[in-house]
C-alpha positions in Angstrom: 55.0 4.8 -40.4 57.0 1.7 -39.7 56.9 -1.0 -42.3 54.9 -4.2 -41.9 58.4 -6.0 -41.9 59.3 -4.6 -38.5 56.3 -6.2 -36.7 57.3 -9.7 -38.0 61.0 -9.7 -37.4 62.2 -12.5 -35.3 63.6 -11.8 -31.8 67.1 -12.5 -33.0 66.9 -9.6 -35.5 65.2 -7.2 -33.2 67.9 -7.9 -30.6 70.7 -7.1 -32.9 69.1 -3.7 -33.6 68.4 -3.0 -29.9 71.8 -4.0 -28.8 73.4 -1.8 -31.6 71.1 1.1 -30.5 69.6 1.2 -34.0 66.2 0.5 -32.5 64.8 2.0 -29.4 63.0 -0.3 -26.9 60.6 2.5 -26.1 59.8 3.2 -29.7 59.4 -0.5 -30.5 57.1 -1.0 -27.5 54.9 2.0 -28.5 54.6 0.7 -32.0 53.5 -2.7 -30.8 51.1 -1.1 -28.3 49.6 1.1 -31.0 49.3 -1.9 -33.4 47.7 -4.1 -30.7 45.3 -1.4 -29.7 44.3 -1.1 -33.5 44.1 -4.7 -34.5 43.9 -6.7 -31.2 40.1 -6.2 -30.6 39.2 -7.2 -34.1 41.0 -10.5 -33.5 39.9 -10.9 -29.9 43.5 -11.4 -29.2 44.1 -9.7 -25.8 42.4 -9.8 -22.4 44.0 -6.5 -21.8 46.9 -4.3 -22.7 49.3 -3.2 -20.0 50.7 0.1 -21.4 51.9 1.6 -18.1 53.9 -1.6 -17.3 55.2 -1.8 -20.8 56.5 1.7 -21.2 58.0 1.6 -17.6 59.9 -1.6 -18.5 60.9 -0.3 -21.9 62.2 2.9 -20.5 64.3 1.0 -18.0 65.6 -1.4 -20.7 66.6 1.6 -22.9 68.5 3.4 -20.1 70.4 0.1 -19.1 71.3 -0.5 -22.7 72.7 3.0 -23.2 74.6 2.6 -20.0 76.3 -0.5 -21.6 74.3 -3.0 -19.5 72.8 -5.3 -22.2 71.1 -8.3 -20.6 70.9 -10.5 -23.7 68.5 -11.2 -26.5 65.2 -10.5 -24.8 66.3 -7.2 -23.4 63.8 -4.5 -24.5 61.7 -7.1 -26.5 57.9 -6.7 -26.1 55.7 -9.8 -25.4 52.3 -11.0 -24.2 51.6 -13.4 -21.4 48.6 -15.8 -21.3 45.9 -14.5 -18.9 46.4 -17.3 -16.4 49.8 -16.1 -15.4 49.5 -13.7 -12.4 50.9 -10.2 -12.8 50.7 -8.2 -9.6 48.0 -5.7 -9.4 46.6 -6.6 -12.9 43.4 -8.7 -13.3 44.2 -12.3 -14.1 40.9 -13.6 -15.3 41.7 -17.2 -16.4 39.4 -16.3 -19.4 36.4 -16.9 -17.2 33.5 -14.6 -16.0 33.7 -15.9 -12.3 37.3 -14.7 -12.2 36.9 -11.4 -14.2 38.0 -9.2 -11.3 40.5 -11.5 -9.8 43.8 -9.8 -8.8 46.9 -11.2 -7.3 49.6 -9.3 -5.4 52.6 -11.2 -6.9 54.0 -12.1 -10.2 54.1 -15.6 -11.7 57.6 -17.1 -11.9 57.6 -16.8 -15.7 56.9 -13.1 -15.5 59.6 -12.7 -12.9 62.2 -14.5 -15.2 61.2 -12.4 -18.2 61.4 -9.2 -16.3 64.9 -10.3 -15.1 66.2 -10.5 -18.7 64.6 -7.2 -19.6 61.6 -8.4 -21.6 58.7 -5.9 -21.9 55.1 -7.1 -20.9 52.7 -5.3 -23.2 49.6 -7.2 -22.4 47.7 -10.3 -21.2 46.6 -12.7 -24.0 43.1 -13.8 -24.3 42.4 -17.5 -23.6 39.7 -20.2 -23.4 37.9 -20.1 -20.1 39.9 -22.0 -17.5 42.2 -23.1 -20.3 39.5 -25.5 -21.3 39.9 -27.4 -18.0 36.2 -28.2 -17.8 35.7 -28.7 -21.4 34.3 -26.6 -24.2 32.3 -27.1 -27.4 32.9 -23.7 -29.1 35.7 -21.4 -29.7 33.8 -18.4 -28.2 34.3 -20.0 -24.7 36.1 -17.0 -23.5 35.5 -13.6 -21.8 36.8 -12.1 -25.1 34.9 -14.3 -27.5 36.7 -16.5 -30.1 40.2 -15.6 -31.1 40.2 -15.0 -34.9 42.9 -16.4 -37.1 44.9 -13.6 -38.8 45.4 -15.8 -41.9 41.5 -16.0 -42.2 39.3 -14.3 -39.6 36.5 -16.9 -40.4 38.8 -19.5 -38.7 39.9 -20.1 -35.1 43.3 -20.0 -33.8 42.8 -23.2 -31.7 43.4 -24.3 -28.1 43.3 -22.4 -24.8 46.4 -20.4 -25.9 44.2 -19.0 -28.7 45.0 -15.4 -27.9 48.8 -16.0 -27.8 48.5 -17.6 -31.2 46.7 -14.7 -32.7 49.1 -12.2 -31.2 52.2 -13.7 -32.6 50.8 -14.5 -36.0 49.4 -11.0 -36.5 52.7 -9.3 -35.3 51.1 -7.6 -32.2 54.1 -8.6 -30.1 57.5 -10.3 -30.7 56.5 -13.3 -28.8 53.9 -14.7 -26.4 53.7 -17.2 -23.5 51.3 -20.1 -23.8 50.5 -23.2 -21.8 49.6 -26.8 -22.7 48.0 -29.5 -20.9 47.0 -31.2 -24.1 47.6 -29.4 -27.3 47.3 -25.7 -26.5 50.7 -24.8 -27.6 51.1 -27.2 -30.6 47.7 -26.7 -32.0 47.6 -22.8 -32.1 51.2 -22.9 -33.4 50.0 -25.2 -36.3 46.8 -23.2 -37.0 48.5 -19.9 -36.8 51.7 -20.6 -38.7 54.0 -19.9 -35.9 56.6 -21.8 -33.9 55.7 -22.9 -30.5 57.6 -25.0 -27.9 56.0 -27.3 -25.4 58.8 -27.9 -22.9 59.6 -31.1 -20.9 57.2 -31.3 -18.0 58.8 -29.7 -15.0 61.3 -27.5 -16.7 59.4 -24.2 -16.3 58.0 -23.2 -12.9 54.2 -22.9 -12.8 54.3 -20.8 -9.7 51.6 -18.1 -10.1 49.9 -19.9 -13.0 46.3 -21.3 -12.9 46.3 -25.0 -12.2 44.3 -27.2 -14.6 45.7 -30.7 -14.4 48.8 -30.4 -12.2 50.4 -33.6 -13.5 50.2 -32.4 -17.1 50.4 -28.6 -17.1 53.3 -26.9 -18.9 54.3 -23.4 -19.9 56.2 -22.5 -23.1 57.0 -19.9 -25.7 55.2 -19.1 -29.0 57.3 -17.1 -31.4 58.4 -16.4 -35.0 61.0 -19.2 -35.2 62.5 -22.2 -33.4 65.6 -20.2 -32.4 63.4 -17.5 -30.9 61.7 -20.2 -28.8 65.1 -21.4 -27.7 66.1 -18.0 -26.4 62.9 -17.5 -24.5 63.0 -21.0 -23.1 66.5 -20.3 -21.8 65.0 -17.4 -19.9 62.1 -19.2 -18.3 63.4 -22.6 -17.6 64.8 -23.6 -14.3 64.1 -25.1 -10.8 61.8 -23.3 -8.4 61.3 -24.3 -4.8 57.7 -22.7 -5.0 56.7 -25.4 -7.6 57.5 -28.8 -6.1 56.9 -30.3 -9.6 59.9 -28.5 -11.2 62.8 -30.7 -12.1 66.0 -30.5 -10.0 68.4 -27.7 -10.7 70.8 -29.7 -13.0 67.8 -31.0 -15.1 65.6 -28.0 -15.3 67.9 -25.2 -16.3 68.4 -24.6 -20.1 71.2 -22.5 -21.9 71.3 -21.8 -25.5 73.4 -20.0 -28.1 73.4 -20.3 -31.8 76.9 -21.7 -31.7 75.6 -24.7 -29.8 73.9 -25.8 -33.0 77.2 -25.9 -34.8 78.6 -28.4 -32.4 75.4 -30.5 -32.2 75.5 -34.2 -33.2 73.6 -35.4 -36.2 70.0 -36.4 -35.1 68.4 -39.8 -35.6 65.0 -38.9 -36.9 61.9 -41.0 -37.0 58.9 -40.2 -39.1 55.8 -41.2 -37.3 53.5 -43.4 -39.5 50.5 -43.5 -37.0 50.6 -40.1 -35.3 47.2 -39.3 -36.7 44.7 -42.0 -37.5 42.6 -39.7 -39.6 44.1 -36.7 -41.5 42.6 -34.0 -43.8 43.7 -34.5 -47.4 44.7 -30.8 -47.5 47.1 -31.2 -44.7 48.3 -34.7 -45.9 49.3 -33.1 -49.2 51.4 -30.3 -47.5 53.0 -32.7 -44.9 54.0 -35.1 -47.8 56.1 -32.2 -49.3 57.6 -31.4 -45.9 58.5 -35.0 -45.3 60.4 -35.1 -48.7 62.3 -32.1 -47.5 63.1 -33.5 -44.2 64.3 -36.7 -45.6 66.6 -34.8 -48.0 68.0 -32.8 -45.0 68.3 -36.0 -42.9 68.7 -38.9 -45.3 68.9 -41.4 -42.5 65.3 -40.7 -41.4 63.3 -43.9 -40.9 59.6 -44.8 -40.3 58.5 -45.6 -36.8 55.2 -46.1 -35.1 53.8 -45.1 -31.7 52.7 -47.8 -29.3 49.1 -48.4 -29.5 46.7 -48.3 -26.5 43.8 -46.4 -24.8 46.1 -43.3 -24.3 43.5 -40.7 -25.3 40.9 -42.2 -22.9 43.6 -42.2 -20.1 44.6 -38.7 -20.8 41.0 -37.5 -20.8 40.3 -39.1 -17.5 43.4 -37.7 -15.8 42.5 -34.3 -17.0 38.9 -34.6 -16.0 39.7 -35.7 -12.4 42.6 -33.2 -11.8 40.5 -30.4 -13.3 37.5 -31.2 -11.1 40.0 -31.0 -8.2 41.5 -27.7 -9.3 38.2 -26.0 -9.8 36.4 -27.7 -6.8 35.4 -24.5 -5.2 33.9 -23.2 -8.5 31.9 -26.3 -9.0 30.7 -26.7 -5.4 29.7 -22.9 -5.2 27.5 -23.2 -8.4 29.4 -20.4 -10.0 30.5 -22.8 -12.7 27.2 -22.0 -14.3 28.6 -18.6 -15.2 30.9 -20.1 -17.8 30.1 -19.3 -21.3 30.2 -22.8 -22.8 27.5 -25.2 -21.9 29.8 -28.1 -21.6 32.0 -26.3 -19.2 29.0 -25.6 -17.0 28.4 -29.4 -16.4 31.6 -31.3 -17.1 33.1 -30.5 -13.7 30.3 -32.4 -12.1 30.9 -35.3 -14.3 34.6 -35.2 -13.3 33.8 -35.3 -9.7 32.0 -38.6 -10.2 34.9 -40.4 -11.6 36.1 -42.8 -8.8 39.6 -42.8 -7.2 39.9 -46.4 -8.4 39.4 -45.4 -12.0 41.9 -42.5 -11.5 44.5 -44.9 -10.0 43.9 -47.3 -12.8 44.5 -44.6 -15.3 47.8 -43.6 -13.6 48.9 -47.3 -13.8 48.1 -47.4 -17.6 50.1 -44.0 -17.8 53.1 -45.8 -16.3 52.7 -48.6 -18.8 52.7 -46.0 -21.6 55.8 -44.3 -20.3 57.6 -47.6 -20.3 56.5 -48.3 -23.9 57.2 -44.8 -25.2 60.8 -44.3 -23.8 62.5 -47.1 -25.7 61.5 -45.3 -29.0 64.2 -42.8 -28.2 66.9 -45.5 -27.9 66.8 -45.5 -31.6 65.5 -42.0 -32.5 66.4 -38.6 -31.1 63.4 -36.9 -32.5 60.1 -38.2 -33.8 58.2 -36.1 -36.5 54.5 -35.8 -37.5 52.0 -33.2 -38.6 51.3 -30.6 -36.0 47.6 -31.1 -36.5 45.7 -33.3 -38.8 43.5 -30.5 -40.0 44.0 -26.8 -41.0 42.4 -24.1 -38.9 38.8 -25.0 -38.2 35.8 -22.6 -38.8 35.4 -20.3 -35.9 31.7 -21.4 -35.2 32.3 -25.2 -35.5 30.9 -27.4 -32.7 34.1 -29.1 -31.6 32.3 -32.1 -30.3 30.2 -32.8 -33.4 32.8 -31.7 -36.0 35.2 -34.1 -37.8 36.7 -36.7 -35.5 40.6 -36.5 -35.5 41.9 -38.8 -32.7 45.1 -37.5 -31.2 47.3 -40.4 -29.9 50.5 -38.3 -30.2 49.1 -35.4 -28.1 47.9 -37.9 -25.5 51.3 -39.7 -25.3 53.4 -36.5 -25.5 51.5 -34.9 -22.6 51.0 -38.0 -20.5 54.7 -38.6 -20.7 55.7 -34.9 -20.4 57.7 -35.0 -23.6 59.0 -31.8 -25.4 57.7 -30.8 -28.7 58.3 -28.0 -31.1 55.8 -27.2 -33.9 56.8 -25.0 -36.9 55.2 -24.1 -40.1 55.7 -26.4 -43.0 53.4 -25.0 -45.7 50.0 -23.9 -46.7 46.8 -25.6 -48.0 45.3 -24.5 -51.2 43.1 -22.2 -49.2 46.3 -20.6 -47.8 45.9 -21.9 -44.4 49.1 -22.7 -42.4 50.1 -26.4 -41.7 52.5 -27.2 -38.9 55.2 -30.0 -38.5 55.9 -31.1 -34.9 59.2 -32.5 -33.5 59.0 -34.6 -30.4 61.9 -35.9 -28.2 62.6 -37.8 -25.1 61.8 -36.0 -21.7 64.6 -33.7 -20.9 65.9 -33.5 -24.4 64.5 -30.1 -25.3 67.6 -29.2 -27.2 67.0 -31.9 -29.8 63.5 -30.6 -30.9 65.0 -27.1 -31.1 67.9 -28.4 -33.2 65.7 -30.4 -35.5 63.2 -27.6 -36.0 65.9 -25.0 -36.4 67.6 -27.2 -39.0 64.3 -27.6 -40.9 63.7 -23.8 -40.8 67.2 -23.2 -42.2 66.1 -25.1 -45.4 62.5 -23.7 -45.6 61.0 -20.2 -45.6 57.4 -21.0 -44.4 58.2 -19.3 -41.0 59.1 -16.1 -42.8 55.7 -15.8 -44.3 53.0 -13.6 -42.4 49.4 -12.9 -42.9 48.3 -9.4 -44.1 46.3 -7.8 -41.3 
C-alpha cells in the first residue's frame, strides 16, 4: 500500500521521481484513480472519473519518458479539470441538471495545453451549477451535492470550484483546474488549505469553457504550493486566436523555472488595512501571526488601503447582466427551473431586467476603479490580505442570511483583472485552514508567485494535510 505521503507530494517532487524513473506514471495514475474512487464520492468531489483517458495518457507518458522524451514537470502528473471545461466525448455538465447529458466534440484549450505537456486527466471536478452564475443560496447547488471539506466534512469547500478544492486538499489528484469570476479560486484555496492562482484576465484561453461573465471569467491552477501553480500556469497560459479576449502573444505567455526566483528583485509589499470590512476573530488571530512573519521576511512592508467605492455593487451588476446573457436560452426556455437552488431558478429573470443604461454606468464606474487601483502598484509590487475573512462555513449554511462579510478586494481584483495567489497561512483553534492572498498589477503574475513562494519557503502550513 502506498503511504499517505505520496498523495500529498507537490508536483515538483513527483516530477523528480517520474523523470528519474523511480515513479511510474501508470502506477501513480492508478493509485490516484483508486483513491479517488474510494474517497471522492464521500466528499462529492468529482462529477466523474475518466479512467480510460487517464490510463491511455499515463501509458503514453511512460513510454515517452522511457524513450528519453521528457516533456517537463507536468509529464505523467494526474490532474482533475473543473466540469465546465469541455473534454471531447465526455459529458461536460456545468454542474447543472439541464446540461447533465451535454457532450462536446472538442477539447477546451486548457485541456489541449495540459495534454501537450503530458499531464494526465483523471476526472472532471464537481462544481456549483453554472459556476454560480445565476446565484445560489446553498452549497448543495450542484448535480453532485455540496462538496465537503476534507479538513472537516461538516464544512464546505467554497465557491464554484468547490470540487477542485476538495480534490487537491484530499490528495485525490496532484492538482486541479478551477475558474474564478469572483472568488472561486481564492475562496476554496483558503477554505481547503491549498494554493490557488487566479491569473491576470486574458492570460489563459477560455476556449471550450462555459461562459459566465465574459468580461471577468478566468481559469487557473489549484495545487499544493505556489511553485506548483507556477509550473501549471506556464503550461496553460498563452494567446489563443479562438478566444478574442486573450492578451497578445507577448503579454499572455508565461515561462517559469525555479532559477528565476533567485534572480528576482526584492518586492515592495503593501499590507492591506481595509481588504475586509468585517473579519472573523478566529481568522484575524491567525492572519496577525502571518503578518508578523511576512514583515520579518520583508521588513520594508508598509500599510496601504484600497480605494473605497461601490465596487461590490458594480461587480454584482456586471455579473448579473453578463450571466443573464450567457444563459439566455436556459432562462427563456424555462429550463432554468430545473436548477437545484431556488435563487438560481429566478435570478436570471432579475438580471434580464437590468437596463442597458445601468450596465453602461457600471462599466464607467469600473473604468474609474481601474484608474484608482492601478496607481497602488506604482509604490507596491504586491498587496497582501487574508484570503477570506472567515474559515470554512458550515455545509448547510444559507449563504444569503449567514454572516455578512463584504468583499471589496474580490470585487476590485476581479473587475480589474488582477492576478492573485492564495496560500495557507495557519489554522484556527478548530483546525480549519486560513489563507493569505497576494495580489499584483495586471500582467505581473510572477510577483504574486514570487511573494507566495517566498512566504512558503519560510512557513510549513502548505505541507500539512487533512487525514481522510
